[in-house]
A tleap script that builds the chain and sets N, CA, C and O, in Angstrom:
source leaprc.protein.ff14SB
mol = sequence {
  NGLN VAL HIE LEU VAL GLU SER GLY GLY GLY
  LEU VAL PRO PRO GLY GLY SER LEU ARG LEU
  SER CYS THR THR SER ALA PHE THR LEU GLY
  ASN TYR TRP MET TYR TRP ILE ARG GLN ALA
  PRO GLY LYS GLY LEU GLU TRP VAL ALA PHE
  VAL ASN VAL GLY GLY THR ALA PHE HIE ALA
  ASP SER VAL LEU GLY ARG PHE THR VAL TYR
  ARG ASP LEU GLY ALA ASN THR VAL TYR LEU
  GLN MET HIE GLY LEU LYS PRO GLU ASP THR
  ALA THR TYR PHE CYS ALA LYS ASP CYS SER
  VAL SER GLN GLY ILE SER CYS ASP MET TRP
  GLY GLN GLY THR GLN VAL THR VAL SER CPRO
}
set mol.1.N position { -18.994 9.699 -171.664 }
set mol.1.CA position { -17.930 9.528 -171.213 }
set mol.1.C position { -18.064 8.526 -169.462 }
set mol.1.O position { -18.635 8.846 -168.420 }
set mol.2.N position { -17.243 7.256 -169.831 }
set mol.2.CA position { -17.851 5.968 -168.368 }
set mol.2.C position { -16.689 7.081 -167.340 }
set mol.2.O position { -15.660 7.645 -167.712 }
set mol.3.N position { -17.268 7.085 -166.153 }
set mol.3.CA position { -16.475 7.448 -165.579 }
set mol.3.C position { -15.907 6.200 -164.325 }
set mol.3.O position { -14.773 6.149 -163.850 }
set mol.4.N position { -17.273 5.117 -163.945 }
set mol.4.CA position { -17.198 3.888 -163.592 }
set mol.4.C position { -16.743 2.912 -164.041 }
set mol.4.O position { -17.478 2.362 -164.862 }
set mol.5.N position { -15.615 2.341 -163.807 }
set mol.5.CA position { -15.392 1.023 -164.771 }
set mol.5.C position { -15.644 -0.098 -163.940 }
set mol.5.O position { -15.242 -0.071 -162.777 }
set mol.6.N position { -16.360 -1.247 -164.458 }
set mol.6.CA position { -16.580 -2.428 -163.760 }
set mol.6.C position { -15.715 -3.549 -164.307 }
set mol.6.O position { -15.130 -3.363 -165.374 }
set mol.7.N position { -15.609 -4.509 -163.766 }
set mol.7.CA position { -14.784 -5.701 -164.034 }
set mol.7.C position { -14.742 -6.850 -162.842 }
set mol.7.O position { -14.890 -6.826 -161.621 }
set mol.8.N position { -14.475 -7.820 -163.784 }
set mol.8.CA position { -14.556 -9.492 -162.964 }
set mol.8.C position { -15.926 -10.298 -163.500 }
set mol.8.O position { -16.032 -11.505 -163.284 }
set mol.9.N position { -16.530 -9.865 -163.914 }
set mol.9.CA position { -17.860 -10.904 -164.279 }
set mol.9.C position { -17.496 -11.851 -165.197 }
set mol.9.O position { -16.555 -11.736 -165.982 }
set mol.10.N position { -18.285 -12.848 -165.096 }
set mol.10.CA position { -18.155 -14.039 -166.109 }
set mol.10.C position { -18.977 -15.291 -165.869 }
set mol.10.O position { -20.104 -15.021 -165.455 }
set mol.11.N position { -18.797 -16.225 -165.973 }
set mol.11.CA position { -19.505 -17.477 -166.051 }
set mol.11.C position { -18.979 -18.576 -164.916 }
set mol.11.O position { -17.878 -19.126 -164.959 }
set mol.12.N position { -19.691 -18.722 -164.195 }
set mol.12.CA position { -19.215 -19.577 -163.106 }
set mol.12.C position { -20.351 -20.648 -162.986 }
set mol.12.O position { -21.308 -20.296 -163.675 }
set mol.13.N position { -20.592 -21.964 -162.276 }
set mol.13.CA position { -21.017 -23.322 -162.002 }
set mol.13.C position { -21.749 -22.661 -160.532 }
set mol.13.O position { -21.127 -21.915 -159.776 }
set mol.14.N position { -22.826 -22.988 -160.362 }
set mol.14.CA position { -23.376 -22.871 -158.981 }
set mol.14.C position { -22.360 -23.106 -157.815 }
set mol.14.O position { -21.574 -24.045 -157.938 }
set mol.15.N position { -22.318 -22.360 -156.742 }
set mol.15.CA position { -21.757 -22.838 -156.100 }
set mol.15.C position { -20.275 -21.753 -155.946 }
set mol.15.O position { -19.616 -21.615 -154.916 }
set mol.16.N position { -20.032 -21.112 -157.210 }
set mol.16.CA position { -18.776 -20.636 -157.563 }
set mol.16.C position { -18.415 -19.001 -156.651 }
set mol.16.O position { -19.160 -18.499 -155.809 }
set mol.17.N position { -17.411 -18.575 -157.010 }
set mol.17.CA position { -16.724 -17.385 -156.380 }
set mol.17.C position { -16.565 -16.494 -157.950 }
set mol.17.O position { -16.346 -16.943 -159.075 }
set mol.18.N position { -16.736 -15.344 -157.571 }
set mol.18.CA position { -16.344 -14.375 -158.262 }
set mol.18.C position { -16.067 -12.680 -157.337 }
set mol.18.O position { -16.588 -12.261 -156.304 }
set mol.19.N position { -15.387 -12.267 -157.945 }
set mol.19.CA position { -14.892 -10.556 -157.410 }
set mol.19.C position { -15.265 -9.683 -158.654 }
set mol.19.O position { -14.991 -9.739 -159.853 }
set mol.20.N position { -16.063 -8.791 -157.799 }
set mol.20.CA position { -16.465 -7.638 -158.981 }
set mol.20.C position { -15.219 -6.554 -158.595 }
set mol.20.O position { -14.509 -6.538 -157.590 }
set mol.21.N position { -15.223 -5.732 -159.675 }
set mol.21.CA position { -14.259 -4.408 -159.010 }
set mol.21.C position { -14.923 -2.975 -159.876 }
set mol.21.O position { -15.441 -2.948 -160.992 }
set mol.22.N position { -14.784 -2.313 -159.307 }
set mol.22.CA position { -15.144 -1.138 -159.586 }
set mol.22.C position { -13.774 0.127 -159.250 }
set mol.22.O position { -13.074 0.212 -158.241 }
set mol.23.N position { -13.758 0.745 -160.147 }
set mol.23.CA position { -13.076 1.668 -159.878 }
set mol.23.C position { -12.931 2.909 -161.271 }
set mol.23.O position { -13.240 2.696 -162.444 }
set mol.24.N position { -12.330 4.297 -160.643 }
set mol.24.CA position { -12.748 5.336 -161.268 }
set mol.24.C position { -11.212 5.915 -161.058 }
set mol.24.O position { -10.459 5.451 -160.203 }
set mol.25.N position { -10.840 7.023 -161.981 }
set mol.25.CA position { -9.711 7.999 -161.902 }
set mol.25.C position { -10.651 9.618 -161.765 }
set mol.25.O position { -10.225 10.726 -161.438 }
set mol.26.N position { -11.939 9.218 -162.132 }
set mol.26.CA position { -12.704 10.947 -161.745 }
set mol.26.C position { -12.886 11.346 -160.713 }
set mol.26.O position { -13.279 12.510 -160.634 }
set mol.27.N position { -12.701 10.638 -159.592 }
set mol.27.CA position { -13.324 11.186 -158.090 }
set mol.27.C position { -12.623 10.034 -157.302 }
set mol.27.O position { -12.174 8.988 -157.771 }
set mol.28.N position { -12.628 10.460 -155.977 }
set mol.28.CA position { -12.119 9.818 -155.059 }
set mol.28.C position { -13.416 8.944 -154.301 }
set mol.28.O position { -14.261 9.541 -153.635 }
set mol.29.N position { -13.443 7.511 -154.493 }
set mol.29.CA position { -14.637 6.874 -154.080 }
set mol.29.C position { -14.790 6.909 -152.723 }
set mol.29.O position { -15.945 6.789 -152.315 }
set mol.30.N position { -13.734 7.071 -151.757 }
set mol.30.CA position { -14.647 6.875 -150.109 }
set mol.30.C position { -15.136 7.817 -150.249 }
set mol.30.O position { -16.003 7.688 -149.385 }
set mol.31.N position { -15.407 9.261 -150.899 }
set mol.31.CA position { -16.046 10.063 -150.291 }
set mol.31.C position { -17.299 10.312 -150.591 }
set mol.31.O position { -17.814 11.410 -150.379 }
set mol.32.N position { -18.090 9.030 -151.266 }
set mol.32.CA position { -19.244 8.898 -151.632 }
set mol.32.C position { -20.075 7.704 -151.054 }
set mol.32.O position { -19.298 6.967 -150.447 }
set mol.33.N position { -20.921 7.394 -151.027 }
set mol.33.CA position { -21.603 6.067 -150.883 }
set mol.33.C position { -22.050 5.078 -152.244 }
set mol.33.O position { -23.052 5.117 -152.957 }
set mol.34.N position { -21.162 4.421 -152.259 }
set mol.34.CA position { -20.948 3.084 -153.572 }
set mol.34.C position { -21.784 2.032 -153.489 }
set mol.34.O position { -21.969 1.514 -152.388 }
set mol.35.N position { -22.259 1.670 -154.339 }
set mol.35.CA position { -23.479 0.558 -154.509 }
set mol.35.C position { -22.925 -0.202 -155.824 }
set mol.35.O position { -22.313 0.181 -156.820 }
set mol.36.N position { -23.499 -1.668 -155.305 }
set mol.36.CA position { -23.907 -2.435 -156.630 }
set mol.36.C position { -25.073 -2.985 -156.812 }
set mol.36.O position { -25.515 -3.519 -155.795 }
set mol.37.N position { -25.783 -3.054 -157.810 }
set mol.37.CA position { -27.001 -3.109 -158.282 }
set mol.37.C position { -26.826 -3.788 -159.383 }
set mol.37.O position { -25.793 -3.700 -160.047 }
set mol.38.N position { -28.178 -4.805 -159.802 }
set mol.38.CA position { -28.430 -5.822 -160.471 }
set mol.38.C position { -29.351 -5.909 -160.975 }
set mol.38.O position { -30.370 -5.473 -160.439 }
set mol.39.N position { -29.390 -6.563 -162.332 }
set mol.39.CA position { -30.604 -6.464 -163.211 }
set mol.39.C position { -30.657 -7.991 -163.907 }
set mol.39.O position { -29.991 -8.351 -164.878 }
set mol.40.N position { -31.503 -8.689 -163.250 }
set mol.40.CA position { -31.924 -9.917 -163.993 }
set mol.40.C position { -32.482 -9.875 -165.170 }
set mol.40.O position { -33.293 -8.955 -165.273 }
set mol.41.N position { -32.339 -10.592 -166.193 }
set mol.41.CA position { -32.935 -10.847 -167.042 }
set mol.41.C position { -34.479 -10.433 -167.039 }
set mol.41.O position { -35.192 -10.984 -166.200 }
set mol.42.N position { -35.128 -9.378 -168.032 }
set mol.42.CA position { -36.424 -9.545 -167.727 }
set mol.42.C position { -37.105 -8.872 -166.520 }
set mol.42.O position { -38.308 -8.774 -166.279 }
set mol.43.N position { -35.799 -8.333 -165.661 }
set mol.43.CA position { -36.697 -8.375 -164.020 }
set mol.43.C position { -36.078 -6.985 -163.873 }
set mol.43.O position { -35.406 -6.690 -164.862 }
set mol.44.N position { -36.117 -5.880 -162.751 }
set mol.44.CA position { -36.012 -4.841 -162.554 }
set mol.44.C position { -34.801 -4.637 -161.697 }
set mol.44.O position { -34.146 -5.647 -161.441 }
set mol.45.N position { -34.392 -3.458 -161.203 }
set mol.45.CA position { -33.073 -3.133 -160.917 }
set mol.45.C position { -33.591 -3.486 -159.165 }
set mol.45.O position { -34.613 -3.233 -158.528 }
set mol.46.N position { -32.178 -4.250 -158.812 }
set mol.46.CA position { -31.836 -4.706 -157.261 }
set mol.46.C position { -30.886 -4.028 -156.730 }
set mol.46.O position { -29.885 -4.133 -157.439 }
set mol.47.N position { -30.666 -3.234 -155.622 }
set mol.47.CA position { -29.709 -3.492 -154.735 }
set mol.47.C position { -29.236 -4.116 -154.343 }
set mol.47.O position { -30.032 -4.883 -153.800 }
set mol.48.N position { -27.842 -4.548 -154.118 }
set mol.48.CA position { -27.465 -5.747 -153.698 }
set mol.48.C position { -26.306 -5.298 -152.383 }
set mol.48.O position { -25.970 -6.140 -151.550 }
set mol.49.N position { -25.921 -4.259 -152.362 }
set mol.49.CA position { -24.870 -4.187 -151.299 }
set mol.49.C position { -24.597 -2.545 -151.912 }
set mol.49.O position { -24.603 -2.097 -153.059 }
set mol.50.N position { -24.299 -1.740 -150.207 }
set mol.50.CA position { -23.176 -0.392 -150.370 }
set mol.50.C position { -22.220 -0.696 -149.157 }
set mol.50.O position { -21.925 -1.468 -148.244 }
set mol.51.N position { -21.932 0.576 -149.874 }
set mol.51.CA position { -21.035 1.062 -148.521 }
set mol.51.C position { -20.786 2.328 -148.227 }
set mol.51.O position { -20.623 3.005 -149.242 }
set mol.52.N position { -20.702 2.862 -147.317 }
set mol.52.CA position { -21.378 4.570 -147.115 }
set mol.52.C position { -19.739 5.085 -146.373 }
set mol.52.O position { -18.942 4.235 -145.975 }
set mol.53.N position { -19.543 6.128 -146.318 }
set mol.53.CA position { -18.217 7.212 -146.503 }
set mol.53.C position { -17.346 6.490 -144.995 }
set mol.53.O position { -16.125 6.520 -144.850 }
set mol.54.N position { -18.211 5.954 -144.127 }
set mol.54.CA position { -17.316 5.892 -142.874 }
set mol.54.C position { -16.738 4.245 -143.572 }
set mol.54.O position { -15.728 3.924 -142.946 }
set mol.55.N position { -17.008 3.441 -144.379 }
set mol.55.CA position { -16.768 2.081 -144.491 }
set mol.55.C position { -17.544 1.171 -144.333 }
set mol.55.O position { -17.326 0.064 -144.825 }
set mol.56.N position { -18.614 1.444 -143.614 }
set mol.56.CA position { -19.590 0.333 -142.933 }
set mol.56.C position { -20.383 -0.113 -144.387 }
set mol.56.O position { -20.595 0.666 -145.316 }
set mol.57.N position { -20.771 -1.569 -144.352 }
set mol.57.CA position { -20.950 -2.229 -145.605 }
set mol.57.C position { -22.782 -2.757 -145.024 }
set mol.57.O position { -23.170 -3.071 -143.899 }
set mol.58.N position { -23.455 -2.673 -146.184 }
set mol.58.CA position { -24.850 -3.201 -146.114 }
set mol.58.C position { -25.023 -4.117 -147.141 }
set mol.58.O position { -24.393 -3.886 -148.173 }
set mol.59.N position { -25.905 -5.348 -147.093 }
set mol.59.CA position { -26.281 -6.120 -147.654 }
set mol.59.C position { -27.748 -6.145 -147.964 }
set mol.59.O position { -28.572 -5.422 -147.404 }
set mol.60.N position { -28.036 -7.093 -148.964 }
set mol.60.CA position { -29.373 -7.124 -149.528 }
set mol.60.C position { -29.623 -8.776 -148.702 }
set mol.60.O position { -28.816 -9.687 -148.516 }
set mol.61.N position { -31.092 -8.656 -148.341 }
set mol.61.CA position { -31.094 -10.122 -147.314 }
set mol.61.C position { -30.778 -11.187 -148.671 }
set mol.61.O position { -30.178 -12.251 -148.518 }
set mol.62.N position { -31.229 -10.764 -149.851 }
set mol.62.CA position { -31.042 -11.972 -151.003 }
set mol.62.C position { -29.439 -12.630 -150.785 }
set mol.62.O position { -29.063 -13.799 -150.868 }
set mol.63.N position { -28.721 -11.451 -150.491 }
set mol.63.CA position { -27.157 -12.072 -150.572 }
set mol.63.C position { -26.281 -12.124 -149.408 }
set mol.63.O position { -25.141 -12.585 -149.466 }
set mol.64.N position { -26.881 -11.592 -148.218 }
set mol.64.CA position { -26.562 -11.667 -147.021 }
set mol.64.C position { -25.510 -12.778 -146.689 }
set mol.64.O position { -25.765 -13.826 -147.281 }
set mol.65.N position { -24.538 -12.819 -145.999 }
set mol.65.CA position { -23.946 -14.249 -145.839 }
set mol.65.C position { -23.111 -14.863 -147.237 }
set mol.65.O position { -22.489 -15.924 -147.217 }
set mol.66.N position { -23.216 -14.101 -148.262 }
set mol.66.CA position { -22.512 -14.623 -149.308 }
set mol.66.C position { -21.941 -13.829 -150.009 }
set mol.66.O position { -21.242 -14.446 -150.813 }
set mol.67.N position { -21.847 -12.484 -150.165 }
set mol.67.CA position { -21.524 -11.308 -150.725 }
set mol.67.C position { -21.054 -10.422 -149.668 }
set mol.67.O position { -21.564 -10.226 -148.565 }
set mol.68.N position { -19.887 -9.865 -150.231 }
set mol.68.CA position { -19.447 -8.925 -149.643 }
set mol.68.C position { -18.960 -7.594 -149.867 }
set mol.68.O position { -17.750 -7.637 -150.090 }
set mol.69.N position { -19.422 -6.427 -149.896 }
set mol.69.CA position { -18.488 -5.288 -150.420 }
set mol.69.C position { -17.495 -4.540 -149.717 }
set mol.69.O position { -17.719 -4.363 -148.520 }
set mol.70.N position { -16.681 -4.170 -150.091 }
set mol.70.CA position { -15.297 -3.181 -149.606 }
set mol.70.C position { -14.787 -2.575 -150.012 }
set mol.70.O position { -15.253 -2.435 -151.143 }
set mol.71.N position { -13.687 -1.756 -149.834 }
set mol.71.CA position { -13.236 -0.597 -150.422 }
set mol.71.C position { -11.528 -0.906 -150.207 }
set mol.71.O position { -11.045 -1.504 -149.246 }
set mol.72.N position { -10.979 -0.487 -151.054 }
set mol.72.CA position { -9.754 -0.170 -151.151 }
set mol.72.C position { -9.188 1.193 -151.536 }
set mol.72.O position { -8.845 1.526 -152.671 }
set mol.73.N position { -9.145 1.868 -150.526 }
set mol.73.CA position { -8.870 3.212 -150.426 }
set mol.73.C position { -7.847 3.535 -151.283 }
set mol.73.O position { -8.129 4.358 -152.154 }
set mol.74.N position { -6.414 2.971 -151.249 }
set mol.74.CA position { -5.694 3.014 -151.789 }
set mol.74.C position { -5.691 3.187 -153.565 }
set mol.74.O position { -5.244 3.936 -154.434 }
set mol.75.N position { -6.561 1.871 -153.404 }
set mol.75.CA position { -6.887 1.439 -155.002 }
set mol.75.C position { -7.861 2.337 -155.342 }
set mol.75.O position { -8.001 2.210 -156.558 }
set mol.76.N position { -8.582 3.142 -154.953 }
set mol.76.CA position { -9.454 3.567 -155.385 }
set mol.76.C position { -10.505 3.243 -155.883 }
set mol.76.O position { -11.241 3.845 -156.665 }
set mol.77.N position { -10.630 1.566 -155.084 }
set mol.77.CA position { -11.400 0.709 -155.896 }
set mol.77.C position { -12.630 0.144 -155.064 }
set mol.77.O position { -12.404 0.056 -153.857 }
set mol.78.N position { -13.663 -0.184 -155.413 }
set mol.78.CA position { -14.942 -0.903 -154.971 }
set mol.78.C position { -14.919 -2.368 -155.127 }
set mol.78.O position { -14.779 -2.753 -156.287 }
set mol.79.N position { -15.023 -3.247 -154.234 }
set mol.79.CA position { -14.790 -4.742 -154.632 }
set mol.79.C position { -16.829 -5.376 -154.121 }
set mol.79.O position { -17.696 -4.812 -153.453 }
set mol.80.N position { -16.813 -6.798 -154.896 }
set mol.80.CA position { -18.175 -7.064 -154.494 }
set mol.80.C position { -17.620 -8.509 -154.687 }
set mol.80.O position { -17.340 -8.959 -155.798 }
set mol.81.N position { -17.479 -9.211 -153.500 }
set mol.81.CA position { -16.884 -10.794 -153.359 }
set mol.81.C position { -18.253 -11.461 -153.630 }
set mol.81.O position { -19.404 -11.158 -153.317 }
set mol.82.N position { -17.807 -12.290 -154.199 }
set mol.82.CA position { -19.525 -13.366 -153.966 }
set mol.82.C position { -18.877 -14.473 -154.092 }
set mol.82.O position { -17.963 -14.796 -154.851 }
set mol.83.N position { -19.429 -15.025 -153.285 }
set mol.83.CA position { -19.442 -16.916 -152.928 }
set mol.83.C position { -20.669 -17.508 -153.222 }
set mol.83.O position { -21.680 -16.833 -153.417 }
set mol.84.N position { -20.640 -19.104 -153.281 }
set mol.84.CA position { -21.827 -19.816 -153.195 }
set mol.84.C position { -22.950 -18.807 -153.972 }
set mol.84.O position { -23.969 -18.374 -153.433 }
set mol.85.N position { -22.506 -18.525 -155.425 }
set mol.85.CA position { -23.411 -18.137 -155.752 }
set mol.85.C position { -24.371 -18.965 -156.596 }
set mol.85.O position { -23.935 -20.012 -157.074 }
set mol.86.N position { -25.612 -18.614 -156.827 }
set mol.86.CA position { -26.969 -19.222 -157.430 }
set mol.86.C position { -26.959 -18.630 -158.675 }
set mol.86.O position { -26.429 -17.579 -159.036 }
set mol.87.N position { -27.804 -19.673 -159.461 }
set mol.87.CA position { -28.261 -19.228 -160.941 }
set mol.87.C position { -29.191 -17.915 -160.693 }
set mol.87.O position { -29.186 -16.995 -161.510 }
set mol.88.N position { -30.018 -17.883 -159.474 }
set mol.88.CA position { -30.519 -16.644 -159.657 }
set mol.88.C position { -29.766 -15.137 -159.254 }
set mol.88.O position { -30.245 -14.010 -159.132 }
set mol.89.N position { -28.571 -15.583 -159.129 }
set mol.89.CA position { -27.393 -14.076 -158.917 }
set mol.89.C position { -27.527 -13.971 -160.474 }
set mol.89.O position { -27.581 -12.781 -160.783 }
set mol.90.N position { -27.575 -14.517 -161.195 }
set mol.90.CA position { -27.265 -14.266 -162.862 }
set mol.90.C position { -28.009 -12.690 -163.004 }
set mol.90.O position { -29.160 -12.398 -162.680 }
set mol.91.N position { -27.079 -11.900 -163.525 }
set mol.91.CA position { -27.695 -10.529 -163.818 }
set mol.91.C position { -26.563 -9.851 -164.173 }
set mol.91.O position { -25.456 -10.368 -164.022 }
set mol.92.N position { -26.695 -8.846 -164.589 }
set mol.92.CA position { -25.843 -7.413 -165.263 }
set mol.92.C position { -25.491 -6.742 -163.686 }
set mol.92.O position { -26.468 -6.293 -163.087 }
set mol.93.N position { -24.678 -6.693 -163.272 }
set mol.93.CA position { -24.030 -5.792 -162.331 }
set mol.93.C position { -23.377 -4.511 -162.379 }
set mol.93.O position { -22.378 -4.341 -163.077 }
set mol.94.N position { -23.988 -3.413 -161.532 }
set mol.94.CA position { -23.545 -2.156 -162.159 }
set mol.94.C position { -23.118 -1.718 -161.023 }
set mol.94.O position { -23.852 -2.038 -160.088 }
set mol.95.N position { -21.917 -0.909 -160.657 }
set mol.95.CA position { -21.525 -0.021 -159.816 }
set mol.95.C position { -21.876 1.299 -159.826 }
set mol.95.O position { -21.622 1.999 -160.806 }
set mol.96.N position { -22.455 1.743 -158.815 }
set mol.96.CA position { -23.066 3.150 -158.720 }
set mol.96.C position { -22.694 4.188 -157.783 }
set mol.96.O position { -22.010 3.806 -156.833 }
set mol.97.N position { -22.971 5.339 -157.835 }
set mol.97.CA position { -22.352 6.380 -156.587 }
set mol.97.C position { -23.987 6.917 -156.605 }
set mol.97.O position { -24.858 7.034 -157.466 }
set mol.98.N position { -23.864 7.186 -155.042 }
set mol.98.CA position { -24.841 7.776 -154.711 }
set mol.98.C position { -26.196 7.794 -155.068 }
set mol.98.O position { -26.844 8.563 -155.779 }
set mol.99.N position { -26.528 6.674 -154.355 }
set mol.99.CA position { -27.834 5.930 -155.014 }
set mol.99.C position { -28.894 6.282 -154.104 }
set mol.99.O position { -28.574 6.496 -152.934 }
set mol.100.N position { -30.588 6.415 -154.581 }
set mol.100.CA position { -31.751 6.190 -153.639 }
set mol.100.C position { -32.377 5.174 -153.877 }
set mol.100.O position { -32.847 5.017 -155.004 }
set mol.101.N position { -32.543 4.246 -152.913 }
set mol.101.CA position { -32.912 2.710 -153.347 }
set mol.101.C position { -34.709 2.875 -152.400 }
set mol.101.O position { -35.393 1.855 -152.493 }
set mol.102.N position { -35.063 3.533 -151.950 }
set mol.102.CA position { -35.945 3.612 -150.820 }
set mol.102.C position { -37.729 3.434 -152.274 }
set mol.102.O position { -38.789 2.813 -152.207 }
set mol.103.N position { -37.292 4.085 -153.014 }
set mol.103.CA position { -38.793 4.056 -154.080 }
set mol.103.C position { -38.189 3.768 -155.465 }
set mol.103.O position { -37.930 4.781 -156.114 }
set mol.104.N position { -37.959 2.784 -155.950 }
set mol.104.CA position { -37.103 2.711 -157.030 }
set mol.104.C position { -35.547 3.017 -156.757 }
set mol.104.O position { -34.964 3.233 -155.694 }
set mol.105.N position { -35.063 2.960 -158.111 }
set mol.105.CA position { -33.685 2.941 -157.780 }
set mol.105.C position { -33.126 4.361 -158.530 }
set mol.105.O position { -33.545 4.552 -159.672 }
set mol.106.N position { -32.248 5.315 -157.978 }
set mol.106.CA position { -31.763 6.152 -158.934 }
set mol.106.C position { -30.432 6.486 -158.437 }
set mol.106.O position { -30.228 6.680 -157.238 }
set mol.107.N position { -29.466 6.564 -159.380 }
set mol.107.CA position { -27.981 7.189 -158.683 }
set mol.107.C position { -27.652 8.333 -160.047 }
set mol.107.O position { -27.858 8.599 -161.231 }
set mol.108.N position { -26.930 8.747 -158.691 }
set mol.108.CA position { -25.794 10.050 -159.668 }
set mol.108.C position { -24.975 9.608 -160.453 }
set mol.108.O position { -24.433 10.370 -161.254 }
set mol.109.N position { -24.656 8.144 -160.415 }
set mol.109.CA position { -23.723 7.907 -161.768 }
set mol.109.C position { -23.561 6.089 -161.718 }
set mol.109.O position { -23.384 5.377 -160.729 }
set mol.110.N position { -23.671 5.773 -162.889 }
set mol.110.CA position { -23.782 4.407 -163.155 }
set mol.110.C position { -22.453 3.916 -164.060 }
set mol.110.O position { -22.184 4.388 -165.165 }
set mol.111.N position { -21.779 3.014 -163.464 }
set mol.111.CA position { -20.881 1.855 -164.282 }
set mol.111.C position { -21.595 1.608 -166.024 }
set mol.111.O position { -22.665 2.043 -166.450 }
set mol.112.N position { -20.749 0.924 -166.614 }
set mol.112.CA position { -21.223 0.173 -168.096 }
set mol.112.C position { -21.804 -1.409 -167.250 }
set mol.112.O position { -22.531 -2.175 -167.883 }
set mol.113.N position { -21.499 -1.643 -166.213 }
set mol.113.CA position { -21.806 -3.092 -165.717 }
set mol.113.C position { -20.922 -4.166 -166.373 }
set mol.113.O position { -20.102 -3.975 -167.271 }
set mol.114.N position { -21.282 -5.526 -165.668 }
set mol.114.CA position { -20.495 -6.560 -165.469 }
set mol.114.C position { -21.696 -7.710 -165.853 }
set mol.114.O position { -22.763 -7.677 -165.238 }
set mol.115.N position { -21.495 -8.530 -166.706 }
set mol.115.CA position { -22.124 -9.857 -166.784 }
set mol.115.C position { -21.478 -11.030 -165.604 }
set mol.115.O position { -20.449 -11.678 -165.796 }
set mol.116.N position { -22.424 -11.125 -164.253 }
set mol.116.CA position { -22.211 -12.522 -164.116 }
set mol.116.C position { -23.332 -13.654 -164.372 }
set mol.116.O position { -24.500 -13.412 -164.068 }
set mol.117.N position { -22.998 -14.775 -164.880 }
set mol.117.CA position { -23.821 -16.096 -165.329 }
set mol.117.C position { -23.679 -16.856 -164.007 }
set mol.117.O position { -22.620 -16.711 -163.397 }
set mol.118.N position { -24.431 -17.486 -163.602 }
set mol.118.CA position { -24.477 -18.648 -163.008 }
set mol.118.C position { -24.974 -20.283 -163.536 }
set mol.118.O position { -26.060 -20.846 -163.398 }
set mol.119.N position { -24.229 -20.556 -163.914 }
set mol.119.CA position { -24.687 -21.912 -164.890 }
set mol.119.C position { -23.916 -23.314 -164.608 }
set mol.119.O position { -22.742 -23.295 -164.239 }
set mol.120.N position { -24.540 -24.386 -164.774 }
set mol.120.CA position { -23.680 -25.278 -164.882 }
set mol.120.C position { -22.608 -25.483 -166.051 }
set mol.120.O position { -21.820 -26.427 -166.007 }
savepdb mol mol.pdb
quit
């Protein structure tokens, strides 16, 4: 049973923008640390951004200044706004709940993923 549902992926040219969404009807997102994690073809998992219970956002160096994670508590949705997309951003993007990212990545719950492809 899928509890986290992502949407918003697609094919965009370099420099383009996308906004990913993650929502659930199973729990209140604002009560948990919520993560965006990606996996590029042939590579391992990489945390991209997360937002803590207090609403403070954190971003990986690789996306700092280009991506923004934020919440809409009324809509029970977490977003990842992506600008200035690069081919190296091509990956499957997962929304996840309550992750440990210090040594490998493990999360309490994962979405099904949404594909982002950056190509001319």
